C-alpha positions, 0 to 999 in steps of 0.5 A: 528497514521497510515492512511489507505484508503480502498475502491473498486478498481479504486476509487482513493486511490492511487491518494490520497496518491500521492497527500498527499505526494506531497502537504505536501512535506513528506520525504517518502519511500514505495511502490505503486502497478500499473496495467501492461497493454498489448494491453489495457488489464490488464495482471498483477501488478508492485510494484514501490517504491518511491526510484525508483525500480520496479518489477513484483508482479503479472502476468497472465504468472507467474508460481508460487505456489501463485495465486490470481485469474488468476495471479501468485504472485511473493512473492519473488519480494514483499519481495526483493523490498517492504519489503526492502523498508519498512525496510529502511524507519523504519531506515531512519525515513521516512513516509511509503507508503504501497500500498497496504495491499492486497490479493497478498501482504498478501501471504508473512509472511515477508510482514506481519511482515514488516507492523506490525513493520511499524505500531508499529513504530513511522513513519507515515504510509500512505497506502491502505488496502483490503476491503475484509475480511482477518485475518491479514487485520482485526487485522490491521483495528482493531488496535487503532492507525489506521484510516480507510477511506473508498474512493468512487469516490463521496468522494474522494476529501472530504477524500483528504481534511480531511486527508490533514488537519489531517496530517498537524496537526499530523506532 
């Protein structure tokens, strides 16, 4: 089974995933995205792998043919860091963290293919997926082997407890 969290930005989706990995002591790989802030303003997003690699996924100053809002997106960085990390997890049979399956990440066909392979594999996939409609994201959400949890500020503790119980049973 694959477990994906969705919800508005800043409701605690990534925090829940980090807590689950720590609580359940999951041998995991994959990546998170986190904000890059300069002078208290968000200027971009970094991709950070569980194996310690880090790169700039998107930045206001990026010159790229790929854009999401004000951000130029570094699809090459995603492919070289995020996709490689997913592929490594598939080989090593680790739980796979994919944070996130979102607008920026979905600009990469390589990323979409890696997500599909991860969801098709026996590995546990724990990730976040955009609330916004996107053809690839809608296909992922419609899969029989994907459970979606919508996270809000009010229910994040409940979602964490529910997922902790479910994952303990599944492992």
